[in-house]
C-alpha positions in Angstrom: 152.7 164.5 0.6 154.6 167.8 0.1 157.8 167.5 -1.9 160.1 170.5 -2.0 163.0 171.4 -4.2 166.2 172.4 -2.6 166.2 176.0 -1.5 168.6 178.0 -3.7 170.6 181.0 -2.6 168.8 184.2 -3.6 171.4 186.8 -4.0 170.0 190.3 -3.4 170.5 191.5 -7.0 167.1 191.1 -8.5 165.2 194.1 -9.8 161.8 194.4 -8.1 158.6 196.2 -8.9 158.7 198.8 -6.2 162.4 199.6 -5.8 165.1 200.9 -8.1 167.7 198.3 -9.3 171.1 198.2 -7.6 173.9 199.2 -10.0 175.1 195.6 -10.4 171.7 194.1 -11.0 170.4 192.9 -14.3 167.1 194.7 -14.8 164.0 192.5 -15.3 162.1 194.2 -18.2 158.8 192.6 -17.3 158.9 193.9 -13.7 160.0 197.4 -14.9 157.1 197.4 -17.3 154.7 196.4 -14.6 156.0 199.1 -12.3 155.9 201.8 -15.0 152.4 200.9 -16.0 151.2 200.9 -12.3 152.8 204.2 -11.6 151.5 205.9 -14.8 148.0 204.7 -14.1 148.3 205.9 -10.5 149.4 209.4 -11.7 146.4 209.5 -14.0 143.9 208.5 -11.3 145.4 211.1 -8.9 144.6 213.8 -11.5 140.9 212.7 -11.5 140.6 212.9 -7.7 138.4 215.6 -6.2 139.9 217.6 -3.3 137.7 215.8 -0.7 138.8 212.4 -2.0 142.5 213.1 -1.8 142.9 212.3 1.9 140.6 209.2 1.9 143.6 206.8 1.5 145.7 208.6 4.0 144.0 207.4 7.2 142.7 204.0 8.5 140.8 202.7 11.6 140.6 199.6 13.6 137.2 198.2 12.4 136.4 196.7 15.8 134.7 198.1 18.9 137.6 199.7 20.8 137.8 202.0 23.8 135.2 203.8 25.8 133.7 205.6 22.8 134.1 203.2 19.8 133.7 204.7 16.4 131.2 203.4 13.8 132.5 200.5 11.7 131.8 200.7 8.0 129.5 198.1 6.6 132.1 196.6 4.2 134.8 196.3 6.9 135.8 193.0 8.4 136.7 192.8 12.1 140.5 192.8 12.0 143.5 195.1 12.4 142.7 197.8 9.9 140.4 199.4 7.4 141.0 202.2 4.9 138.0 203.5 2.9 138.0 203.2 -0.8 136.8 205.7 -3.5 133.9 204.0 -5.3 133.6 206.8 -7.9 137.1 205.9 -9.2 136.8 202.1 -8.6 139.4 202.2 -5.9 138.6 199.5 -3.3 138.9 199.8 0.4 142.0 198.3 2.0 141.0 195.6 4.5 144.1 194.7 6.6 144.9 191.8 8.9 147.8 190.6 10.9 150.4 189.0 10.4 153.5 187.1 9.3 152.5 183.7 10.9 149.0 183.6 9.4 145.6 185.4 9.5 145.3 186.6 13.1 142.6 185.3 15.5 141.7 188.8 16.7 140.3 187.5 20.0 137.8 185.3 18.1 135.8 188.3 16.9 135.2 186.8 13.5 134.5 183.3 14.9 136.6 181.7 12.2 140.0 180.1 12.0 143.2 180.1 10.0 146.3 178.0 9.5 149.1 178.9 12.0 152.6 178.7 10.6 155.4 178.1 13.0 157.1 181.1 14.4 159.4 183.3 12.4 162.5 181.8 14.1 161.2 178.3 13.1 160.8 179.4 9.5 164.2 181.0 9.4 165.8 177.9 10.9 165.0 176.1 7.7 167.3 178.4 5.8 165.0 177.6 2.9 163.8 180.6 0.8 161.4 178.4 -1.3 159.8 177.1 1.9 159.1 180.6 3.1 157.7 181.6 -0.3 155.4 178.6 -0.1 154.3 179.5 3.5 153.7 183.1 2.4 151.6 182.0 -0.5 149.6 179.8 1.8 148.8 182.4 4.4 148.2 185.0 1.7 145.6 182.8 0.1 143.8 182.5 3.4 143.9 186.2 3.9 142.4 186.6 0.4 139.7 184.0 1.1 138.6 185.9 4.2 138.3 189.1 2.2 141.5 190.8 3.1 143.7 192.5 0.6 146.5 193.6 2.9 148.5 191.3 5.2 150.6 193.0 7.8 153.4 190.5 7.4 157.1 190.6 6.6 158.8 191.0 10.0 162.4 191.8 9.2 164.0 193.3 12.4 167.3 191.8 13.3 167.8 190.1 16.6 170.0 192.6 18.4 168.8 191.4 21.8 167.6 187.8 22.2 165.3 188.8 25.1 163.1 190.9 22.8 159.5 189.8 23.2 158.9 189.8 19.5 162.0 187.8 18.6 159.8 184.8 17.7 158.0 186.8 15.0 161.2 187.9 13.3 163.7 185.8 11.4 167.4 186.1 12.3 170.3 188.2 13.4 171.9 188.4 10.0 170.9 190.9 7.3 171.5 188.5 4.3 169.6 185.6 5.8 166.8 187.9 7.0 166.5 189.8 3.8 166.5 186.7 1.5 163.9 184.9 3.6 161.6 187.8 4.3 161.7 188.8 0.6 160.6 185.3 -0.5 157.8 185.2 2.1 156.5 188.5 0.8 156.7 187.3 -2.8 154.6 184.3 -1.8 152.0 186.5 0.0 151.6 188.9 -2.9 151.2 186.1 -5.4 147.6 186.2 -4.2 147.0 189.7 -5.6 147.2 191.2 -2.1 149.6 193.7 -0.5 152.1 192.6 2.1 154.0 195.0 4.3 157.6 194.7 5.5 158.0 195.8 9.1 159.0 197.5 11.4 161.3 200.1 9.8 163.6 200.3 11.6 166.0 199.4 14.4 163.0 198.1 16.4 165.0 195.9 18.7 163.1 195.8 22.0 159.6 195.9 23.4 160.6 197.6 26.7 159.5 201.2 26.3 159.0 200.6 22.6 157.2 203.8 22.0 159.7 205.9 24.0 163.2 204.4 23.5 165.5 206.4 21.3 168.0 204.4 19.3 171.4 205.8 18.7 173.4 204.4 15.8 175.7 205.7 13.0 174.4 205.9 9.5 177.1 203.4 8.3 176.3 200.8 11.1 172.6 201.0 10.3 173.1 200.7 6.6 175.3 197.6 7.0 173.0 195.8 9.3 169.3 196.4 10.0 168.7 198.6 7.0 170.5 196.2 4.7 168.1 193.4 5.8 165.1 195.6 4.8 166.8 196.7 1.6 167.4 193.1 0.4 163.9 192.1 1.5 162.3 194.9 -0.4 164.4 194.2 -3.5 163.4 190.5 -3.5 159.8 190.7 -2.1 158.5 193.9 -3.7 156.2 194.7 -0.7 153.5 197.2 -1.6 153.9 198.8 1.8 156.5 199.4 4.5 155.3 199.7 8.1 157.4 202.0 10.3 158.2 201.3 13.9 157.2 202.6 17.3 160.6 203.5 18.6 162.6 206.7 18.0 165.7 206.8 15.9 168.3 209.5 16.4 165.7 211.6 18.3 162.8 211.3 15.9 159.9 208.8 15.9 160.5 206.2 13.3 157.1 207.0 11.7 158.2 210.7 11.5 161.8 210.1 10.5 162.9 212.1 7.5 166.2 210.1 7.6 164.5 206.7 7.5 161.5 207.4 5.3 162.5 210.1 2.9 166.3 209.8 2.7 166.9 206.1 3.0 163.7 204.4 1.8 162.3 206.7 -0.8 165.4 208.6 -2.1 168.3 206.2 -1.8 166.4 203.0 -2.3 163.9 204.4 -4.8 161.0 202.8 -3.1 157.7 203.6 -4.8 155.2 201.9 -2.5 153.7 203.6 0.6 154.6 203.8 4.2 151.9 202.9 6.8 152.3 203.6 10.4 152.2 201.0 13.1 149.1 201.3 15.3 149.5 204.2 17.7 152.9 205.3 16.3 152.1 208.7 14.7 153.3 211.7 16.8 151.9 214.6 14.7 150.6 215.9 11.4 154.1 216.8 10.2 154.9 213.0 9.9 153.4 213.4 6.4 156.2 215.8 5.4 158.7 213.4 7.0 157.7 210.5 4.8 154.6 208.8 6.4 151.9 208.1 3.8 149.1 206.5 5.9 148.0 206.8 9.6 146.9 203.3 10.6 144.5 202.4 13.4 144.0 206.1 14.1 142.0 205.5 17.3 145.2 204.5 19.0 147.0 207.8 18.3 146.5 211.0 20.4 144.5 212.4 17.5 143.6 211.8 13.9 146.4 213.7 12.2 145.7 212.6 8.7 142.4 212.7 6.9 140.7 216.0 7.6 143.6 217.8 9.3 145.9 216.8 6.4 143.3 218.1 3.9 143.2 221.4 5.8 147.0 221.6 5.8 147.1 220.8 2.0 144.6 223.6 1.3 147.0 226.2 2.9 150.4 224.9 2.3 151.8 223.8 -1.1 154.3 221.4 0.6 151.4 219.4 2.2 149.4 219.6 -1.1 152.3 218.0 -3.0 152.7 215.4 -0.3 149.0 214.5 -0.5 149.3 213.9 -4.3 152.5 211.8 -3.7 150.7 209.8 -1.0 147.9 208.9 -3.3 150.2 208.0 -6.1 152.2 205.7 -3.8 149.1 203.9 -2.4 147.6 203.5 -5.8 150.9 202.2 -7.3 151.0 199.5 -4.7 147.4 198.6 -5.3 147.7 198.5 -9.1 151.0 196.7 -9.1 149.5 193.9 -7.1 146.1 193.8 -8.8 144.2 194.6 -5.7 141.6 196.5 -7.8 141.4 194.0 -10.7 141.3 190.9 -8.5 139.1 191.9 -5.6 139.2 189.8 -2.4 135.8 189.0 -1.0 134.9 187.0 2.2 133.7 183.5 1.8 136.5 182.0 -0.2 137.3 178.3 0.1 140.3 177.2 2.2 141.8 173.7 2.1 142.8 173.5 5.7 144.2 170.0 5.4 146.6 170.9 2.6 147.6 174.1 4.4 148.3 172.2 7.6 150.6 170.1 5.6 152.6 173.2 4.5 152.8 174.3 8.2 154.0 170.8 9.2 156.7 170.9 6.5 157.9 174.2 7.9 157.9 172.9 11.4 159.9 169.8 10.4 162.5 171.8 8.5 162.8 174.3 11.3 163.4 172.0 14.3 167.0 172.2 15.3 168.8 169.2 16.9 171.2 170.8 19.4 172.5 167.8 21.3 172.5 164.0 20.6 174.8 162.2 22.9 175.4 158.5 22.0 172.9 158.9 19.1 170.0 158.5 21.5 167.9 160.0 18.8 166.0 158.9 16.8 164.2 157.1 19.5 163.9 153.3 19.1 160.4 152.2 18.5 161.1 149.2 20.8 161.1 151.3 23.9 158.5 149.9 26.3 158.2 152.7 28.9 158.3 156.3 27.8 157.6 159.2 30.2 156.6 162.6 28.9 156.9 165.4 31.3 155.8 169.1 31.3 155.1 171.7 28.7 151.4 171.0 28.7 152.3 168.3 26.2 148.9 166.7 26.9 147.1 169.7 25.6 148.8 171.3 22.5 151.9 173.4 21.5 152.6 176.9 22.7 152.3 179.9 20.5 153.6 183.5 20.9 151.3 186.3 22.0 150.3 189.6 20.6 149.1 190.8 17.2 150.6 187.7 15.4 148.4 185.2 17.3 146.8 182.7 14.9 144.4 179.9 15.7 142.5 177.2 13.9 138.7 177.0 13.7 137.3 176.9 17.3 140.1 179.0 18.7 142.9 178.0 21.1 142.8 174.5 22.7 143.8 176.1 26.0 144.4 179.5 27.5 146.4 180.8 30.4 145.5 184.3 31.5 148.4 186.7 32.1 146.4 189.7 33.2 142.9 190.3 34.7 139.9 189.8 32.5 139.0 193.5 32.7 142.4 194.5 31.3 141.9 196.0 27.8 144.7 193.7 26.5 143.5 190.6 28.3 142.9 188.5 25.2 145.8 190.1 23.4 148.2 188.9 26.1 146.7 185.4 26.7 149.1 182.5 26.8 147.6 180.2 24.3 148.1 176.6 23.0 147.1 175.3 19.6 147.2 172.2 17.5 147.2 168.6 18.7 148.9 167.3 21.9 152.5 166.1 21.5 151.6 163.3 23.9 149.1 161.9 21.4 151.6 162.2 18.5 154.2 160.3 20.6 151.7 157.6 21.4 150.8 157.2 17.8 154.5 157.0 16.8 155.2 154.3 19.4 152.1 152.2 19.7 154.0 149.4 21.4 155.1 151.5 24.3 153.4 152.5 27.5 153.5 156.3 27.3 152.7 158.1 30.5 152.5 161.8 31.3 153.3 164.0 34.3 152.8 167.8 34.2 156.0 168.5 36.1 154.4 170.6 38.8 155.9 168.3 41.4 159.6 167.5 40.7 159.6 164.5 43.1 156.7 162.9 41.2 158.5 163.3 37.9 161.7 162.0 39.3 160.0 158.9 40.6 158.4 158.1 37.3 161.7 158.9 35.4 163.5 156.2 37.3 161.1 153.6 36.0 161.1 154.7 32.4 163.2 153.5 29.5 163.2 157.0 28.1 162.1 160.5 29.3 160.9 163.3 27.0 160.7 166.6 28.9 158.8 169.5 27.1 160.0 172.9 28.3 158.2 176.1 27.3 159.0 179.8 27.4 156.2 182.2 26.4 157.0 185.5 24.7 154.7 188.2 23.5 154.6 191.6 21.8 154.8 194.4 24.4 157.1 192.7 26.9 160.8 191.7 26.9 162.1 188.8 28.9 164.2 189.6 32.0 166.8 187.0 31.1 167.4 183.8 29.3 166.4 181.2 31.8 163.3 179.0 31.5 160.4 180.2 33.7 158.5 178.4 36.4 161.3 176.3 37.8 161.7 174.2 34.6 165.5 174.3 34.8 165.4 172.5 38.2 162.8 170.0 36.8 165.0 169.1 33.8 168.1 168.8 35.9 166.4 166.5 38.4 164.8 164.3 35.8 168.0 164.0 33.8 169.9 163.0 36.9 167.2 160.3 37.6 167.3 159.0 34.0 170.3 159.7 31.7 168.2 159.0 28.7 166.4 162.3 29.0 165.5 164.2 25.8 164.5 167.9 26.1 162.1 169.5 23.6 162.1 173.3 23.8 159.1 175.3 22.7 160.5 178.8 23.0 160.3 182.2 21.3 163.9 183.2 22.2 167.3 181.6 22.9 167.4 180.2 26.4 170.0 179.2 29.0 170.6 175.5 29.5 172.4 174.9 32.8 171.3 171.3 32.6 172.7 170.7 29.1 175.5 168.3 29.9 173.2 166.1 32.0 170.8 165.4 29.1 171.0 162.9 26.3 169.5 165.1 23.6 167.9 168.6 23.0 165.6 169.7 20.3 164.7 173.3 19.7 161.1 173.2 18.3 160.4 176.9 18.7 156.6 177.7 18.5 155.9 175.0 15.9 152.5 175.9 14.6 149.3 174.0 14.0 151.0 170.7 13.2 153.9 171.1 15.7 153.0 168.0 17.6 153.3 165.8 14.5 156.5 167.5 13.4 158.1 167.0 16.8 157.2 163.3 16.9 158.4 162.8 13.4 161.9 164.1 14.3 162.0 162.3 17.6 161.3 158.9 16.0 163.4 159.5 12.8 160.7 159.8 10.2 162.2 163.2 9.6 165.9 163.8 9.7 166.5 167.1 11.5 167.9 169.8 9.2 167.2 173.0 11.0 170.1 175.4 11.7 170.0 178.2 14.2 169.2 181.6 12.8 170.3 183.3 16.0 173.1 182.8 18.5 172.3 181.2 21.8 174.5 183.1 24.4 175.9 181.4 27.5 174.7 184.4 29.6 173.4 187.9 29.2 176.9 189.1 30.2 178.0 188.2 26.7 175.5 190.6 25.1 176.3 194.2 24.1 173.8 195.3 26.7 173.6 192.9 29.7 170.6 194.9 30.9 167.8 196.0 28.5 167.7 199.8 28.4 164.7 201.1 30.3 163.8 197.8 31.9 163.9 199.2 35.4 162.4 202.6 34.6 159.1 201.9 32.9 155.7 201.1 34.3 154.5 197.5 34.2 152.0 196.8 31.4 151.7 196.7 27.7 152.5 200.3 26.9 155.3 200.6 29.4 155.5 204.4 30.0 158.6 205.8 31.8 158.0 206.0 35.5 157.6 209.5 36.9 160.6 211.7 36.4 162.7 208.9 34.9 165.3 210.2 32.4 164.7 209.7 28.7 165.4 206.1 27.6 168.1 205.7 25.0 169.8 202.6 23.7 173.2 202.8 22.1 173.5 200.4 19.1 176.9 201.9 18.3 178.3 199.5 20.9 178.1 196.7 18.4 177.4 198.8 15.4 176.8 196.5 12.4 178.3 193.5 14.3 175.0 192.0 15.3 174.8 188.5 16.8 177.5 186.1 15.7 179.5 189.1 14.4 179.6 190.5 17.9 180.8 187.2 19.3 183.5 186.9 16.7 184.7 190.4 17.4 184.8 189.9 21.1 186.3 186.4 20.9 183.4 185.0 23.0 182.2 181.4 22.7 178.4 181.1 22.9 176.3 178.2 24.1 175.4 177.5 20.5 176.6 179.5 17.5 174.6 181.0 14.6 174.1 178.3 11.9 174.5 175.4 14.3 172.4 172.2 14.0 173.0 168.5 14.1 171.6 165.7 11.9 171.1 161.9 12.1 173.7 161.7 9.3 177.0 163.5 8.7 177.9 166.0 6.1 181.1 167.6 4.8 181.7 170.8 2.8 185.0 171.0 0.8 186.7 172.2 -2.3 185.9 175.9 -1.9 186.8 177.9 -5.0 186.6 181.7 -5.2 186.4 183.8 -8.3 185.5 187.4 -7.7 182.0 187.5 -6.2 181.4 183.9 -7.1 182.0 180.8 -5.0 181.6 177.1 -5.5 182.1 174.1 -3.2 181.0 170.5 -2.7 178.6 169.2 -0.1 178.6 165.5 0.6 176.4 163.2 2.8 178.9 160.9 4.4 176.4 159.0 6.5 173.8 156.3 6.2 170.6 158.4 6.1 169.0 160.7 3.6 169.1 164.3 5.0 169.5 168.0 4.4 172.2 170.4 5.4 173.0 174.1 4.8 176.1 175.0 3.0 177.3 178.2 4.7 180.0 180.5 3.2 181.5 183.2 5.5 183.7 186.2 4.9 186.4 185.8 7.6 189.0 188.5 6.7 189.5 191.6 4.6 193.1 192.7 3.9 194.3 190.7 6.8 191.8 192.1 9.3 189.4 189.7 10.9 185.8 190.4 9.8 183.1 187.8 9.8 179.9 188.0 7.7 177.6 185.4 6.2 178.3 185.7 2.5 176.1 183.0 1.0 174.1 179.8 1.8 172.2 177.0 0.2 170.1 174.3 1.7 170.9 170.9 0.1 169.1 167.5 0.3 171.3 164.5 -0.3 171.0 160.7 -0.3 173.6 158.6 1.6 176.9 159.0 -0.2 175.6 161.7 -2.6 177.5 164.9 -3.2 176.5 168.2 -4.9 178.4 171.2 -6.2 177.0 174.4 -4.8 177.5 177.7 -6.5 176.6 181.0 -4.9 176.9 184.7 -5.9 178.0 187.1 -3.2 176.1 190.4 -2.8 178.9 193.1 -3.0 177.2 194.9 -0.1 178.2 192.1 2.2 181.9 192.9 1.6 181.5 196.7 1.4 181.4 199.6 3.8 178.8 202.4 3.7 180.8 205.6 2.8 178.1 208.2 3.5 176.5 208.3 0.1 177.1 204.8 -1.3 179.1 201.6 -0.9 182.8 201.1 -1.2 184.5 197.7 -1.6 188.1 198.2 -0.5 190.4 196.6 -3.0 192.6 193.8 -1.8 192.6 190.3 -0.4 189.4 188.8 1.0 189.4 185.5 3.0 186.4 183.1 2.9 185.7 179.9 4.6 183.0 177.2 4.6 181.3 176.7 7.9 179.3 174.0 9.6 178.2 177.1 11.6 179.6 180.6 12.4 182.1 179.1 14.8 183.2 175.8 13.1 185.0 177.2 10.1 187.1 175.4 7.5 190.3 176.4 5.8 190.5 180.0 4.6 190.6 180.6 0.8 191.6 184.0 -0.4 190.7 186.0 -3.5 191.7 189.4 -4.7 188.8 191.7 -5.3 189.3 195.1 -7.0 188.2 198.3 -5.4 184.8 199.7 -6.4 182.4 202.5 -5.3 178.8 202.9 -6.2 175.7 204.8 -5.2 172.9 202.9 -3.4 
């Protein structure tokens, strides 16, 4: 049994080991001492390096056979995403790197081992529980270490600017505070194992379509107040040893060669002292080193090996490159020493308690499932039902998982695979639609042993309808697969599932829909159904978690971390930029003489997700922060004092459950302006109440002024919200003007 304390609000004001403290933060002497010691030791080691050793840590490879002319794989490498040679003479270990945020990646089964698959990033974020993400991070970090890895390519922190993004499932939310707090805690959990975690992908990496070609346009202020703020908070809380830069361009420059992102924002303004690694195949040229890149990853995927020998040759001729090489080594070594990578070496063959770790994954899934609809309290399902029909979603096989580099599977691999490209395609395994875990059908039968539970795959609507008419209850599983490399063309469910759900719901009004999706989806059938659960990609114990919620053993407490639009017409960009002008396939090059692909984030600026809907006065299908329960909660008594707020949350129903207290900024000096200002997940017994206190990060109220932050003095309005749309009475507080450097 896994018992978890209430998730507390983590205001982004803690000093961390790899970033300078914000001006309002109280410094943590222990962390400062650790940072100082690691950096001083790194400086001393750099002075001991011989010239031919100084570029060893600047370049990595994929230690797997790849391409027509694969390079030799070092004996101490492990088949996985990356490998960077060590320097034995100086007792500097090699960096052995593996994907990703959801667990130790399967890598097409090349290692013939398995790992524990956490639910998707959206599922984790739907818990709104920082402690849960820290526990999940500690779990997957321990498995990475047990397999011999000392770098986990985790920490996805890109905001959901477009819900059709193929990697939305890997990331966390559309809000910078929620994303930053959650990703920071996940990273802290990972690095508790004496391994390095990344935070990725810096920055503004909002689409997979033409991801290596699209040029993002955005003002400095809008970027700082949204996507960059999420990274900044995540770095402050999580102390990641490395930052991974993105594929896309920003303001005309590749993100992995962006002086603005890497030198000015990350290293100068934020004082980041770790190292920047490239994404695989994201390095455009040697001068990326001068623009802030510290390490070329998976160098086989780039046009050439720009770091390593070419960097050494440049350093021998040019003092600017020579100084950069020394700085690179200091940064990589600081990250290694601060996390004890050298003093606590990770070696293959460690023990993994898969049963206990599956329990952690199940807890995450249970807290992340969101109850979106429950007409007539049809849920939880009565255990007296005699005839239950389960339809669709391959519920007789397993639960769906997202594709790409984050793919995780248990020992033995996926329980089922659906090929998406030809077997001879180089990305065939990478883009395989895969199922994992146990069948939801089995979990439902176990939860309702008295019932006759039958299954139809939904391929023939008429067959499902005929069976639905004879059932006491119907549970339709609907799936929507997403993967790295491809965006979704829209928000509808694929393969005629919308028509299937509508027909079944018409035949049986007691139809419950369970969604396994990596993105928000349309629901044209919503009003015809009795209940809807969003289960996301629920991980290795997803089936058990879904059944637990359906039958009431778990009271749903998930809250949406992203807005569900009614249609793409409500989005800042109804059509994804470049969607019609790139070649089909994983890389997605522009077709022929197609014009350069740009995307204008200045349309919404910092008003991402629910902020955009509030600004436009649009009503979504389901708002950010939305979620139902089998009990009822109230939030009241909001009191504001400067940057502090307190309020009372009460369980007014008859069941034990959890909710999320949500505090929103709603106005500033009379102007409507909505931002999530604080939150806390609270567990309460029937009739129990709790006083919640939160501290507001001043940056949530501030504007970026070009060189720092400015809080305009005046009257600020705040309100408690059941979600971003259902807000309570506004309470105002006067806050004095202040300006400070980042």
